[in-house]
N, C-alpha and C positions, 0 to 999 in steps of 0.2 A: 306490794300492797301496803304494808305497814307505812313505808316511807312516803306515799301518796297519801295516805289517810293523816299522817302527821302534817303534812303540808297543807293540807286542805282545814284542818283545825285551825291552823296559825292564819288562815288567809282571810281575804275580806269576806262578808257576809255572802251568802249565796243568791240574795236576792238584788235585783237590779234599781235604780234609781228611776223611776218611771215619769212619762209626761205629765204635766200638767196643763193644760191647754183650755182656753177658753171658748165655748161651745157659741156660736152666732145664733143657730137655731134653737137652741136650748134655752139662751137669754132672752129672745124674741117671745118664749111662750111664758117663761117666768116673769118677765119685766123687770130684770135685774141680770147684772154679769153671774154666768153660770160657767164656773169653773170644774172641768171633769179630770180627776186623778185616774189614769189607765192604768189600773193593776192588772186589767186581763192582757197585757204584754209582757207581763213578767216570763219568765223562761218555762215556768212550771202551770203559766195559765191563768194563775188568781194570786190575790194577795197573801194566800197561804203559805208560801213559802217565804215567807218575812218570820213567822213566828216559828215555824215547822224548821226550818232552815236553822235558824238560833238555837233552837231547844237542841237540835241532834249535834251542832257544832260544841256545844257545851256537854252534852251528854258521852261524845266523842274523848272531849278533854277528862271526863271523869272514868274513862277505862271502859264504856259502853263496846260490847262485841258483837251485838246483835240488835237490830231495831225491829219493835213490833207496831204495828197502826191498824186500827179498823177505820174505816173510810166509808163515808157516804152512804147514803140509803141507794137501794136502785129496786124499784117497786113498777110491776107490769101495768101497763096502761088500762088492762082490763080491771085491776085492783081500783086503781086510782077512779075511774069514771063507772063502775060499778056493772061492766060489763058481765055476766054471769050464765054459764052454760047450765041446760036443763038434765045433763044427762048424770047418771046415778054411779059412775065409775069414777068418782073423784076428781076427773079431769075437767076442764072448762073448756068448753066447746063455743066457737066463736067462728063467724065468716072472715075471711079475709078481709073486707071492707070494713069491717067493726071494729077491728084490730089493727087500727093503723101503722103501730108502731110496736114492736116486741117489748121494749124497755126504755125507760126514760132515765139515764143512767147518772151516778152521782160520783164521787171518788178524787175532789180536789187536795182533800188530807192527805189520801195515800198517795197521789202523784208527787204533792211535795215531798212527801216523807221518801219516796222512792228516788227522788231525784237527789235529794240531800244524803241519803245512803250511797249512792253511786259514788257521788263526788268525793265522801270521806273514806269510800272502801270498805265498807260494813256491810255485812249482810243485812237483808230485810224482808221480812215477812209481812203481806198486807193480808188482813182479813175483811171478807166483803160478804154480803147474804148472797146466798146461793142464786138469787133472781139478778143478781149483776151480768151487765151485757159483757160477750166477748171483745167487744171492742175496747171496753176500760179494762178488761183481763190483758189483752195485747198489748197495752199502752203502757201497763204496769210491768209486765214482764220484760217488755222493750226495755225498761230503765232498770232490769235487772233482779227485780222485785220476785220473791217467791209468794204465789197468791193462792191462799186459801178460803176457800165458799163455805161459809157455816151459817144456819140459821135464817129465817126469811127475812128480817128486819135489823137495822143495824144496831140495835141493843143486843141483840142476842149474838153477833159477831165481835160486839164489843166485849163481851163476857168471855168468848174464846181468847181474845187479844190479851185481856187480862191474866188469864191463865199460863199463855205463853209466856209472859212479862216475869213469871215467878221463877224462870228457869236462871242458871245463874249468868251472869253477864248480858242479859236480856234486858232492854227497857221499853218501856210501853210510851209509845208518841201520841198525846192527846190531841184529836182535832182541833180542840179550842179552851180547854180548861187547864192552865198550868201559867203560874207567874212567868216563866221564861218564853212562854209562847205570847203573852202579852207585851214583853220585854220587847219580844222581836218586832210586834206589829208597831209598835211604836213610833219605829224608825220611818213610817209614812207621815208623821206630821213633822217630825223635823225636815222631810223633805218640803213640805207644804211651806212651812217658815221659811226655808232656803229661798224658796220661788216668789213667795208672795210678799215675804217680808212685814206687811201689816196683817193682824187678823181677818180671818172672813166673817161675815154675817152669821153663818152657820155651816156646820159639816152635815152632810145626809148620808146615810149609812144602811146598808141591809143588815138584819141581825138574823144568827142561824142560832147556835150554840153560844156567842155572847164573845168570843175570841177577839174580832175586830173590835167589837165595841170596847172591851176593856181595854184593847193597844192602843185607840184614840184616845180615850180619856187617859191613860198614862201619858200619851205624848202629849195631851193638852196641858196638864199638869205641870211635864217636865220644862216647855217652852214659853209657861206663864200665860196661855191663853185659856185657863180654866173658865172664863166668862163665856167662850163661844158657847151656844147650844149644838145640841146635837139632835139631828130629826132621825129616828130610827125606825125603819122601814121593816113591815112583817106582812106577809100574806095572809090570808084566813085559812085555818088549816095548819098552819107552821107559826101559830102567833105564841108561843111559850112565854115569851119577853111580855109581851104586852098582859099577857093573863096574869103574869107573876106580880106586875105593877099592880094591877088593878085590885090583885088579892093581899098583898104585902107581905109575899112569901112566894117563895118558888113552887111552880104548880108543875103537874106533868101532864100532859096532852093525853087523851086516850087514845089516840091514833094521828099520824101526820097525813093529811088527806090533800094538803096543797100541791100543784105542779111543781113548786119550787123546791125540789129535791135537795139542794142543799142547804136550804134553811131548817131542814126538817129535824130539830133537835127537839125530843118530847119535852125535853128539861132543860133550860139554859142554867149557864154556870153561875154558882151563887155569887161570883164577882160582879157579875151584872146588877145586882140589886143595891150593890154599894156603889156602883159607878153613877148609878143615879141618884144617889146623895150628894157624891162629891163634885159633879156637874151638871147643868141643865139638860134634863134628855125628855124630849118630846116622843113618846110613842106612838106610831101609826099603823094602820092595818089597812091595806087594800086585797081587794078580790084578786083571784087568779085572772081574770080577764083582763083587771088593769096592768096588771104585771107584763102577761104575754104582749097587750096591746104597746105597751111601753118599748118592748124588746124591737118590734117591728117598726117603730117610728124612730127609734133610735137606730135601727139599720139603715133606715131612710135617709135621717138626717146626716148621720156622721160616718155611714158605709161600713159599721161593725156589728157582728154579732154576737150578740150575749147572751147567757142562760136566765131563766125566768126568776131565778132569786135576785140577780144585779138589776132587772125588770122592776123589782119591788122598789128599788131605792129611786131610779128613774121616774116610777109614777109619782113620786113626789112633785115632780116638776110637770110631767105630762098630765096628769088626773088633778092639777090646780091645789096640791095640799099646802104647797108652801104659802100661796095667795090666801087659803082660807086660815091657817093659823097665822100669818099677819092680820085679817080682819078679826080674828077672836083676840087678837091683842097678845097671844102667846110668842109671835114673833116681831120683830120691829117693823114697822111699816115700811122704813127706810134703810134698806138690807144695802151694804156696798156691795157684796158680791156672796155667793154660796157655792162652796165646794160640795161635789156629787162623786162618790168612790165607786168607780166604776169595777166591782171586785172582781169579777172572772168571767170566761167563757167556754170552759171546758164543757161543759155538760150541754152542750147544745148543737145541732145541725140544721142546716135550711130544711130538711125535710120533717125535721121534728116539730119546728117552729109552723110549718103550714099545718100540721097535724095538730096541734095544740091550738091553732086557730081555729081549724074545723071542729073540733071537740068543744070548744069555748063558746063557739059561735061568734068570734070576734070578726069583726068587718073590716 
């Protein structure tokens, strides 16, 4: 085990170079060339493996003996859509046709941490909310992780993870808030430069806790593309970055009410506000319905199923936001191209997509 660990520490990064392909369908909608960076085909299912993989490799070099990570929120759909029972026993009573799916799982960070730990030969504990689906738990255990279920929401699970990280030799893996995470995520921009050679007119991405945004900004600065504007997309109810920009300081949302659970950080990393000063960042918020419609249209156009968090980024094209930003003069009226980061597809199934469309009255 120690030999395998040492070999992996010295090895290449755990992420793979992902395809960058021009989309005919999205280009037609946008009226300009749209390139898709397919992070959903990463071996761990999302861009998270870039930053978390890098972080874990660096921690292993420093003698880490056990990794711990609190990962994504999993909230019952009855909580998301306000379905409540009338019983007095504290139990939610619903009809089977009302509760269309028991859970909408999160866990991209946990999957990336578990995969990295397995590659390194280091034990890992993933702490999740008690509402986490059995599907997610099985996936993580399949990667060799110990899973602990604690609290109702991610914030409570994160407290437990931080407690565990105080043990000798244990290291907490932040899902998004660490310089090594941002450094690892910056590799995405280096790949863009290798493929495109010339800078795109804009980069579109989804913002949750801010790890991807911080990584992309670091990458743009590194390759000399700091003039490229970033369109930062969020869903309403998970819009902690947009709220922070408007307030000029970090803002903690009272709750995450969006169905895009992978964007569910009540407070973004402080680094995101610095990013908005170093590069041009255009913050936009879409409704859940727009994100879910974008997921369906992307499935029809590109034959790939992605999660609602990714739908938030795709909605920049499908909901006409790029065109509006051009009309408002916030983006150039003559963009040579746009890159949309397809951030991941772990947290969705065809059944869940249909249930979301039904609940949100998506046509």
